[in-house]
MARMIDO-89414 format. One record per residue: residue number from 1; residue in one letter; chain; x, y, z of N, C-alpha, C in turn. Coordinates in Angstrom, 1 decimal. Atoms other than C-alpha are relative to their C-alpha. Layout:
<rs>
(NUM A A (X Y Z) (X Y Z) (X Y Z));
...
</rs>
This chain:
<rs>
(1 X A (0.9 -1.1 0.0) (0.0 0.0 0.0) (0.8 1.2 0.1));
(2 X A (-0.4 -1.2 0.2) (1.0 3.5 -1.0) (0.2 0.8 1.4));
(3 X A (0.3 -1.0 -1.1) (2.0 6.1 1.8) (-0.5 1.2 -0.7));
(4 X A (0.6 -1.3 0.6) (0.3 9.6 1.2) (0.9 0.8 -0.8));
(5 X A (-1.0 -0.5 1.1) (3.3 11.2 -0.3) (0.2 -0.8 -1.1));
(6 X A (0.1 0.8 1.0) (3.5 8.1 -2.6) (-1.1 0.4 -0.8));
(7 X A (1.2 -0.2 0.6) (0.0 8.7 -3.6) (0.0 1.4 -0.7));
(8 X A (-0.3 -1.4 0.5) (0.8 12.5 -4.1) (1.0 -0.2 -1.1));
(9 X A (-1.0 0.3 0.9) (3.6 11.6 -6.1) (-0.5 -0.8 -1.3));
(10 X A (0.7 0.9 1.1) (1.8 9.2 -8.5) (-0.8 0.6 -0.8));
(11 X A (0.8 -0.9 0.6) (-0.9 11.6 -8.9) (0.5 1.1 -1.0));
(12 X A (-0.8 -1.1 0.8) (1.5 14.2 -10.0) (0.5 -0.2 -1.1));
(13 X A (-0.9 0.5 1.1) (3.5 12.2 -12.1) (-0.9 -0.2 -1.2));
(14 X A (1.0 0.6 1.2) (0.4 10.7 -14.2) (-0.5 1.4 -0.6));
(15 X A (0.7 -1.4 0.7) (-0.7 14.6 -14.8) (1.2 0.9 -0.7));
(16 X A (-1.1 -1.1 0.3) (2.9 16.0 -15.4) (-0.2 1.3 0.7));
(17 X A (0.4 -1.4 -0.9) (2.1 18.5 -12.5) (1.0 -0.2 1.1));
(18 X A (-0.9 -0.1 -1.2) (4.2 19.7 -9.6) (-0.7 0.9 1.0));
(19 X A (0.8 -0.5 -1.2) (3.6 20.9 -6.1) (1.3 0.6 0.5));
(20 X A (-0.8 -0.6 -0.8) (5.4 23.3 -3.7) (-0.8 0.5 1.1));
(21 X A (0.6 0.0 -1.3) (5.0 23.9 0.0) (0.3 1.5 0.6));
(22 X A (-0.3 -1.2 -0.9) (4.7 27.3 2.3) (-0.6 -0.7 1.2));
(23 X A (0.2 0.6 -1.0) (5.0 25.9 5.5) (0.4 0.7 1.3));
(24 X A (-0.5 -0.8 -1.3) (4.9 27.7 9.1) (0.0 -1.0 1.1));
(25 X A (-0.1 0.8 -1.3) (3.9 25.4 11.9) (0.4 -1.3 0.0));
(26 X A (-0.6 1.2 0.0) (5.1 22.3 10.4) (1.6 0.2 -0.4));
(27 X A (-1.3 -0.2 0.0) (8.6 23.7 10.0) (0.5 -1.0 -1.2));
(28 X A (-0.7 1.1 1.2) (9.2 21.6 6.6) (-0.2 -1.3 0.0));
(29 X A (0.4 1.3 0.1) (7.8 18.5 7.5) (-0.7 -0.7 -1.4));
(30 X A (0.8 0.3 1.3) (5.7 18.4 4.3) (1.1 -0.2 -1.1));
(31 X A (-1.0 -0.3 0.8) (8.7 19.3 2.2) (0.8 -1.6 0.1));
(32 X A (-0.8 1.0 -0.4) (10.5 16.6 4.2) (-0.6 -1.5 -0.4));
(33 X A (0.5 1.2 0.4) (8.0 13.9 3.5) (-0.1 -0.2 -1.6));
(34 X A (0.0 0.3 1.3) (7.9 14.4 0.0) (1.4 -0.2 -0.4));
(35 X A (-1.5 0.3 0.5) (12.2 14.5 -0.6) (0.4 -1.0 0.6));
(36 X A (-0.4 1.0 -0.3) (12.4 11.6 1.3) (-0.3 -1.2 -1.3));
(37 X A (0.3 1.0 1.3) (11.1 9.7 -1.9) (0.9 0.5 -1.0));
(38 X A (-1.1 0.1 0.9) (13.8 8.9 -4.4) (-0.7 0.7 -1.6));
(39 X A (0.4 -0.4 1.0) (13.2 11.0 -7.5) (-1.2 1.3 0.2));
(40 X A (0.7 -1.2 -0.4) (11.0 13.8 -5.8) (0.0 1.2 -0.8));
(41 X A (-0.4 -1.4 0.6) (12.8 16.6 -7.6) (-0.7 0.2 -1.6));
(42 X A (0.9 -0.3 1.0) (10.6 15.9 -10.7) (-1.3 0.4 0.1));
(43 X A (1.7 -0.9 -0.3) (7.3 17.0 -9.1) (0.0 0.6 1.1));
(44 X A (-0.1 -0.8 -0.7) (8.3 18.6 -6.1) (1.2 1.3 0.1));
(45 X A (-0.4 -1.4 0.4) (9.5 22.2 -6.6) (1.1 0.5 1.1));
(46 X A (-0.7 -0.5 -1.3) (10.5 23.2 -3.1) (-1.0 0.7 0.7));
(47 X A (1.0 -0.8 -1.1) (9.2 25.3 -0.3) (0.7 1.1 0.6));
(48 X A (-0.3 -0.9 -0.7) (9.4 28.0 1.9) (-0.4 -0.2 1.7));
(49 X A (0.4 0.0 -1.4) (9.4 27.8 5.7) (-0.3 1.4 0.6));
(50 X A (0.6 -1.5 -0.4) (7.6 30.9 6.7) (-0.3 0.1 1.6));
(51 X A (0.4 0.0 -1.6) (7.8 30.9 10.6) (-0.2 1.3 0.1));
(52 X A (0.1 -1.2 -0.5) (8.3 34.5 10.8) (-1.1 0.9 -0.8));
(53 X A (1.0 -1.0 1.0) (5.7 37.2 9.5) (0.9 0.7 -1.1));
(54 X A (-1.0 -0.8 0.9) (8.4 39.1 7.8) (0.4 -1.1 -1.4));
(55 X A (-0.4 0.7 1.2) (9.1 36.1 5.5) (-1.3 -0.4 -0.7));
(56 X A (1.5 0.3 0.4) (5.1 35.4 5.0) (-0.3 1.2 -1.0));
(57 X A (0.0 -1.3 0.9) (5.2 39.0 3.5) (0.9 0.2 -1.0));
(58 X A (-1.3 -0.2 0.9) (8.6 39.2 1.9) (0.0 -1.1 -1.0));
(59 X A (-0.2 1.0 1.0) (8.6 35.8 0.2) (-1.1 -0.6 -0.7));
(60 X A (1.1 0.3 0.4) (5.2 35.0 -0.1) (-1.2 0.8 -0.3));
(61 X A (0.9 -1.3 0.7) (3.3 38.2 -0.7) (-1.2 0.3 1.2));
(62 X A (1.4 -0.3 -1.1) (1.0 38.1 2.6) (0.2 1.3 0.3));
(63 X A (0.2 -1.2 -0.4) (-0.1 41.3 3.2) (-0.1 0.4 1.2));
(64 X A (-0.2 -0.7 -1.5) (0.6 43.4 6.4) (-1.2 0.1 0.5));
(65 X A (1.4 -0.4 -0.7) (-3.0 44.4 6.7) (-0.8 -1.4 0.3));
(66 X A (0.6 1.0 -0.4) (-4.0 40.8 6.6) (0.6 -0.8 1.1));
(67 X A (-0.4 0.2 -1.0) (-1.5 39.9 9.1) (-0.5 0.7 1.2));
(68 X A (0.5 -0.9 -0.8) (-2.5 42.7 11.2) (-1.3 -0.2 0.6));
(69 X A (1.3 0.3 -0.4) (-6.2 42.2 11.0) (-0.7 -1.4 0.5));
(70 X A (0.3 1.2 -0.1) (-6.5 38.5 10.5) (1.1 -0.9 0.9));
(71 X A (-1.0 1.0 -0.5) (-3.4 37.0 12.2) (0.7 -0.8 -0.7));
(72 X A (-0.7 0.8 0.9) (-0.8 34.9 11.0) (-0.7 -1.4 -0.3));
(73 X A (0.8 1.1 0.0) (-2.9 32.1 11.9) (-1.5 0.0 -0.2));
(74 X A (1.4 -0.5 0.6) (-6.1 32.6 9.7) (-0.2 -0.6 -1.2));
(75 X A (0.6 0.4 1.1) (-7.9 31.5 6.8) (0.4 0.8 -1.1));
(76 X A (-0.4 -1.0 0.9) (-6.8 34.7 4.9) (1.7 -0.3 -0.1));
(77 X A (-1.6 0.1 0.2) (-3.0 34.1 5.5) (0.3 -1.2 -0.6));
(78 X A (-0.5 1.4 0.3) (-3.1 30.4 4.8) (-0.3 0.1 -1.9));
(79 X A (0.2 0.0 1.3) (-4.9 31.5 1.4) (0.9 0.9 -0.7));
(80 X A (-1.2 -0.8 0.5) (-2.2 34.2 0.6) (1.3 -0.8 0.0));
(81 X A (-1.6 1.0 0.1) (0.7 31.7 1.2) (-0.4 -1.1 -1.0));
(82 X A (0.2 1.1 1.4) (-0.7 29.1 -1.3) (0.2 0.8 -1.3));
(83 X A (-0.3 -0.8 1.2) (-1.0 31.8 -3.9) (1.3 0.7 0.0));
(84 X A (-1.2 -0.7 0.0) (2.3 33.4 -2.9) (1.0 -1.3 -0.4));
(85 X A (-1.1 1.1 0.0) (4.2 29.8 -3.1) (-0.3 -0.4 -1.4));
(86 X A (0.4 0.1 1.2) (2.5 29.3 -6.6) (0.5 0.9 -1.0));
(87 X A (-0.5 -1.2 0.9) (3.8 32.6 -8.0) (1.7 -0.2 0.4));
(88 X A (-1.6 0.0 -0.2) (7.4 32.4 -6.3) (0.8 -1.1 -0.7));
(89 X A (-0.8 1.4 0.5) (8.3 28.8 -7.4) (-0.7 -0.4 -1.2));
(90 X A (0.4 0.3 1.4) (5.9 28.6 -10.6) (-0.3 -1.4 0.0));
(91 X A (0.5 1.7 -0.3) (4.1 25.3 -9.6) (-1.2 0.0 -0.5));
(92 X A (1.6 0.4 0.7) (1.0 23.6 -10.8) (-0.8 0.1 1.3));
(93 X A (0.8 0.1 -1.4) (-0.2 23.0 -6.9) (0.9 0.6 0.9));
(94 X A (-0.5 -0.4 -0.9) (0.5 24.7 -3.8) (-0.5 -0.5 1.5));
(95 X A (0.3 0.2 -1.4) (0.4 23.7 -0.1) (0.2 1.1 1.0));
(96 X A (-0.5 -0.8 -1.1) (0.1 26.1 2.9) (-0.5 -0.6 1.3));
(97 X A (0.5 0.4 -1.1) (-0.1 25.4 6.4) (0.5 1.2 1.0));
(98 X A (-0.6 -1.1 -1.1) (0.0 28.0 9.5) (-1.2 -0.4 1.2));
(99 X A (0.7 0.2 -1.5) (-1.2 27.2 13.1) (0.7 0.2 1.1));
(100 X A (-0.4 0.0 -1.3) (-0.5 26.7 16.4) (0.4 -1.3 0.6));
(101 X A (-0.2 1.6 -0.5) (1.3 23.4 17.5) (0.2 -0.3 1.3));
(102 X A (-0.1 0.0 -1.7) (1.9 24.3 21.3) (1.2 -0.5 0.5));
(103 X A (0.9 0.1 -1.1) (2.5 23.7 23.9) (-0.5 1.2 0.3));
(104 X A (0.2 -1.4 -0.4) (2.4 27.5 24.1) (-0.7 0.9 -1.5));
(105 X A (0.1 -0.7 1.0) (1.1 30.1 22.2) (-1.5 0.3 -0.7));
(106 X A (1.8 0.1 0.3) (-2.8 29.3 22.1) (-0.5 1.0 0.9));
(107 X A (1.0 -1.2 -1.0) (-5.6 31.8 23.4) (-1.2 -0.6 -0.2));
(108 X A (1.5 0.2 0.2) (-9.3 31.4 23.6) (-0.5 0.0 -1.1));
(109 X A (0.5 -0.4 1.5) (-9.8 32.6 20.3) (0.7 -1.0 -0.9));
(110 X A (-0.8 1.0 0.7) (-6.9 30.5 18.7) (0.8 -0.7 0.9));
(111 X A (-1.0 1.1 -1.3) (-6.0 27.4 20.8) (0.9 -0.6 -0.6));
(112 X A (-1.2 0.8 0.6) (-3.2 25.2 20.3) (-0.8 -1.1 -0.5));
(113 X A (0.4 1.2 0.8) (-4.1 22.6 17.7) (-0.7 0.9 -1.3));
(114 X A (0.8 -0.7 0.9) (-5.7 25.3 15.4) (0.9 0.1 -1.1));
(115 X A (-0.9 -0.4 1.2) (-4.2 25.1 12.0) (-0.9 0.1 -1.3));
(116 X A (0.7 -0.1 1.1) (-5.7 26.3 8.7) (1.3 -0.6 -1.3));
(117 X A (-0.2 0.6 1.1) (-4.6 24.3 5.5) (-0.5 0.6 -1.1));
(118 X A (0.6 -0.5 1.2) (-4.7 25.7 2.3) (0.9 -0.9 -1.4));
(119 X A (-0.4 0.7 1.1) (-4.2 23.9 -1.2) (-0.6 0.7 -1.1));
(120 X A (0.3 -0.5 1.0) (-4.5 25.1 -4.6) (0.9 0.0 -1.4));
(121 X A (-0.8 -0.2 1.4) (-3.6 26.1 -8.3) (-0.3 1.2 -0.2));
(122 X A (0.3 -1.6 0.9) (-4.1 29.3 -10.5) (-1.4 0.1 0.2));
(123 X A (1.5 0.1 0.2) (-7.8 28.1 -10.8) (-0.8 0.1 1.3));
(124 X A (0.9 0.2 -1.1) (-8.9 27.5 -7.2) (0.8 -0.1 1.2));
(125 X A (-0.7 0.3 -1.2) (-7.7 27.7 -3.6) (-1.2 -0.7 0.9));
(126 X A (0.8 0.4 -1.3) (-9.3 25.8 -0.6) (0.7 0.0 1.1));
(127 X A (-0.7 -0.2 -1.3) (-8.5 26.5 3.0) (-1.2 -0.5 1.1));
(128 X A (0.8 0.8 -1.0) (-9.8 24.2 5.7) (0.5 0.5 1.4));
(129 X A (-0.2 -0.4 -1.2) (-9.8 25.2 9.3) (-0.1 -1.5 0.9));
(130 X A (0.2 1.2 -0.7) (-8.7 22.2 11.6) (0.4 0.3 1.6));
(131 X A (-0.5 0.1 -1.3) (-8.4 21.7 15.2) (0.5 -1.3 0.8));
(132 X A (-0.9 1.3 0.0) (-6.0 19.0 15.9) (0.3 -0.1 1.9));
(133 X A (0.0 0.2 -1.4) (-5.6 17.6 19.5) (1.6 -0.9 0.4));
(134 X A (-0.9 0.9 -0.3) (-2.7 15.9 21.3) (1.5 1.3 0.3));
(135 X A (-1.4 -1.0 -0.2) (1.3 17.3 22.0) (0.4 0.6 -1.5));
(136 X A (-0.5 -0.5 1.3) (3.3 19.3 19.4) (0.4 -0.7 -1.2));
(137 X A (-0.3 0.7 0.9) (4.4 16.5 17.4) (-1.2 -0.5 -0.6));
(138 X A (1.3 0.6 0.5) (1.2 14.8 17.0) (-1.0 1.2 -0.8));
(139 X A (0.5 -1.0 0.8) (-0.3 18.2 15.8) (0.5 0.2 -1.2));
(140 X A (-0.7 -0.2 1.1) (2.4 18.6 13.4) (-0.2 -1.1 -1.1));
(141 X A (-0.2 1.1 0.8) (2.2 15.1 12.1) (-1.8 0.0 -0.7));
(142 X A (1.2 -0.1 0.4) (-1.8 15.3 11.8) (0.0 1.1 -1.0));
(143 X A (0.0 -1.2 1.2) (-1.4 18.7 9.8) (0.7 -0.4 -1.2));
(144 X A (-0.5 0.4 1.1) (0.9 17.0 7.4) (-0.6 -1.0 -0.7));
(145 X A (1.1 0.9 0.6) (-1.6 14.2 6.8) (-1.1 0.6 -0.6));
(146 X A (1.0 -0.8 0.6) (-4.4 16.4 6.5) (0.5 0.6 -1.3));
(147 X A (-0.4 -0.7 1.1) (-2.7 18.7 4.1) (0.3 -1.0 -1.4));
(148 X A (-0.2 1.3 1.3) (-1.7 15.4 1.7) (-1.3 -0.2 -0.5));
(149 X A (1.3 0.7 0.4) (-5.2 14.2 1.8) (-0.6 1.3 -0.5));
(150 X A (1.0 -0.8 1.0) (-6.8 17.5 0.8) (0.7 0.6 -1.1));
(151 X A (-0.5 0.1 1.3) (-4.2 18.0 -1.9) (-0.6 -1.4 -0.8));
(152 X A (0.4 1.0 0.8) (-5.1 14.7 -3.2) (-1.6 0.1 -0.5));
(153 X A (1.3 -0.2 0.5) (-8.7 15.4 -3.2) (-0.5 1.0 -1.0));
(154 X A (0.3 -1.0 0.9) (-8.4 18.6 -5.0) (0.5 -0.6 -1.3));
(155 X A (-0.9 0.5 1.2) (-5.9 16.9 -7.6) (-1.1 -1.0 -0.7));
(156 X A (0.5 1.2 0.7) (-8.3 14.1 -8.3) (-1.3 0.4 -0.9));
</rs>
């Protein structure tokens, strides 16, 4: 049985398409899940670990207004991160993740485990709001798995 990254790879290869990632709370785990696969350079074009807001703004084009009004952990930021990575890396598909992995950083409004996942292409972007539970590593792993499933659903 194929793993989620292998399923993504097979789908992209069959369509001659590519993907890039814009990751915050996962710190590059999605890119790592892709690059562990031999031959991934033919369909994974790269990524940006946008942990600081300045990286979100300067490399991905997230507007300062969105960050000020909605925050780094928001649907709007995840949307702009996807659009930014599509443009920055010139790829078919983009994935973005921004959230609070914990154990600190959560608030009543934005608790630990809140993660926005964006996937899309030049035609459409989908952003999901997720509330994962568990420790930091479990939240990050659930984010990776959900992001890959969300991308597979869009590619289908």
